[in-house]
C-alpha positions, 0 to 999 in steps of 0.5 A: 191209865183205863179201867175197864170191868169186863167180868163180874163177881160177888163180894169179898170183904176180907180182903182191902177194897183196892186189892181184890181181883178186878171182878170182884166187888165191895159190895153186891146186892140182888144179883146174881153173875150165872153168865160173868155179868151183873143179872138183877135177881127177879121177883116173887110170884105167889104159888096161891097157896096161904096159910093160916099162920107164919110158918116157919118150916114148909114143905111141899107134900105134892100137886098143891098139898103144902104142910107147914108148922109153927115150930121146928120140925126136919121132914123126910119122904117115906124111903120105901120104894113106890110106898103105895101111902105116899107116906112122910116121917117127922120130928118136932121135939114132941115125938116122932110122928108120920102121916099119910095122905088118907088122913094129913089131908083134910082142912086147912092146916096139913098136915091134919093128923099124923101117927107115932112113928113106930109101933109099941111092944105089947106090955103084957104076956099071952096067957094060957087059958086051957091045954087040950089034948086030942081025942081018941076014936072013941071020943074021950082025951088022948093020954100020952105016956111016952116022955120022947113026945112031950114038948115045952113051947113059949108064945110071944105077940106082935102088933102090926099097923095099918101100913104093915108095919111090925113093932118087937114082941111082948114078953114071952108066955108062961111055959108051955107042958104039951104032953100029947102031940096034937093038942090044942092051946087056948090063948089068951090076948091083952088089949094094945096100949093106950096112944096113936099108933094105928095097930090094927092087927097083931101076930102070934108066935110060938117056938119049935126047938130045932137040932141047934136053937129054940126060935119063934115061928108065925101061928096066925095073923088077928085082927086087933080086938079078937083077945081070945085064941085057939092053936091047933096047929102042928109045927110044920104048919107054922109059917114065917120066923119071929125077925123083929126082936129088934124093932124097936120106937124112936125115942121121943126126943129123937129129932132132925130127922134126914135119910141116907143114899142106902136107906137107913133113917138118922136122928139123935138127941143130946150126943146120941146119933140113932139109925134105924134099919133100913128102909124101915123108918119105924124100926130103930134097934139099940144096937144101930146107936152111937155117941159123940163126945159133944152134943148134936146140933145138927145133922145132914146126909151126904151120899152115905154118910151124916155129919153131924155139926155138935157143940165142938168138933163135927164128926162124919157116920159113914157106912154101907149098914147100919150095922157098920157105921164108922164114926170120924172127928173132923179135925176142925175146931168149928162147932155148929152155931146153927141147927136150921144153918146145915145144908147138905151140898153136892158131896159135902155139908155147910153150916155156921160157925164161928168163923165163918161157914164151915163145909164138911165132906162126905170123906170127913176133910173140914174147913172153913170155906169162907175163911178166904172170903170175910174175917170172923169177925165180918161173919159175926155180923150175920148173927151166925146163930141166928142163921136158917139156909137151903141150897138152890142151884149149887148156892148156900141161900141164907136169912139172919135175925138184924138188929135194925135200928139199935136198940138190941131187938133182932126183929129185922130178916136180913139174907144173903147167897154164898157162892160156894164155886166162886167163894163168894158172897152176895146180898139180898133184900127180898126175905122171908120167914120160912123157906122149902128148897124144892129138889125136882124144881130145884126152885125156893119157895117163900113163906112171907107171913101166910101165903107161899111165893116161888123165890125169884120165878118172875120176869120182874126184875128186882133192883140191883146195886154192885159196886167195884173194887178201888182201882188205884191210878196215879194222882190227879188222874181223870175220866171224862167217860164212860161205857156202859154195856147193857142190853137197857141202860137206860135203866142203869144208874151208875155212880162214882166214887173218889177217895171215898167220897161219892163223887158223881150219880147219874140216876135211871133213866139219865144214860139214854148211850152206851157211852156218855160223857163225866163231869170233871172228877180228879183222883187215885182211888175211884170206884164205880157202882152201878145199880137199876133193873138192866143186866151190865156187861161190861163198865169202862173208864177212858180219858176219851173216846178213842181210848176205849177199847173194842 
C-alpha cells in the first residue's frame, strides 16, 4: 500500500495521530497552506521605525507616524467623516483620552500630547449682576406696570472645545424677572474648571416659554476668557436649542474602547457597558448604559453589535441607535480569560476561553471553535490567560507566555496561528512584543524590542517543519522509493518515523532529485516529516519507481 500525501493542512491535536485526515499534520511550524501545499512563511522586514522603549501596544496613525505605549491601551480612529483634525481616541486605565495631528506628533514618544476625552459641565451657575430696563425717549428707565408683559427667565452655559465639541450645561441661574420688555441683563461668568480639556469657548442659553414648555435657546458664543456679558437680545433673535443636556463625559475607569459600524463608540468598566452618541465619541449619556451579571473582560464590535467577553457567559449587545441597544446572553459558559485575546473577525469574535478558542457571532450564537481541534487539556499548554491575538488574512494569530526552562517563570513567548476556515492549527517561532494588524494592507506590523517590523513581508523563507499523520500499514511494510515534489527540492529535508521512533534523516542539500531511494526500513506505523526552506507539493512513498502514481 503506497502512502501518497497530495494536499496538506495544519494540526488537529485532538485526533489520535493515526486517525487524522490524510491532509492534516501532527506538527506544523512556520508554514501555511493557502494553496493546499506546504509553503514556508517568510521572514519579517525592517519597517525603519524605532521606539525609545519596548512597547506593549503599537498603533499606525498615518504615513510614518506610529504611536506606542508600554501598557494596555485600546485605540479607535475618529468615526467622524473626513475628520479635519485626524483625531484618535483611546483608553488606558487612567482616563479616556483623545489626540490629534496638531498636538500628537512632537518628539520621539508619540503621541506626545493628549486631552481628556469629554467636555465637563460648568460647576457654577451664571451670576446675574444687573437687570437694566430700556430708556424712554427722554432717557429715563421705562416702568411697565402691565403684568402680562412680565417674563421670568433662566440662564445656563456650556463649554465648547477647539474641536467644536459642546458639553452638557451647568446649573441654571437664579430666576430673572423682566418687568419691562427690552431690558438687558448683565451676566457674570466663572472660569472653567482646571483640567486638560481643550476648552476655548462658552455658549450662553436662556429660557423661552412656549405654549407647551420652556426651553433653552442660544444667546451667544463667547471666548472662554470673557467673564461678563450683557444680554439685550429679544426672544426672536435667539438661535439654536440646547441639545447637549446629557452629553456627559465618560468615567475615568472606562476602558476597552471600540466602534460599531453605526458610529456608536463603546467602552466598559466593571460589569457596566457604555454607549456614546452616534459619531460623537465625547458624549456618553447615562441613559445609554447597560450592565452584565459578570464583570466584563473585553469587548469587540461586529457590524452593529458588540460582543462582551465576561468572567462568566459572553453577552451580545446590538441595536441601530444607542437608545435601543438590547442585550442577549450567549448560551455558552465560557469566560474570557485574556482581554487582549479578543479579536473581531468577519461576522464573529474569537477569544481565549477555558476550553479553547471561543467563537461568538453577531447574532448571539456561541461555541468553542477549537472543540474539534484540541481538548481542554491540550489548550492549557497555550497558557490561555496570557494569549494576545490579532486578525490577519482571516487567521487568528496569537502569542502566549511560556515557561521555556521549567523554572516556573513564564519568560518566553511562543506563537500560533488558528485558521477558523479550515479549523486547524500551526506553530510560529517568530514572536514579538506587540503588533498592529493593518486593515488597509492586511499586514501585521510587529514590535521586537524597540524596533518595528513588517511580519512575513520578505522573500526570504523561514525554516518550516511539517510532520504527517501516522499511516497504519501491514506489519513489516517497507518502502524503497520516495518522491518529494517541490520547486526546489535541494532546500528540503525529510525524516521518517517508524513505530514512533526516528528511523532516517535526509537533511536539506542531500536530496538532489524529486525521486530518491530509501534505506531499508520496515514497520507498521509510518510518518514523514519534511523541513527546510522550500514549498512541498506532494509526498509519496512506494515500493518501486513503477508504483509511483502520476
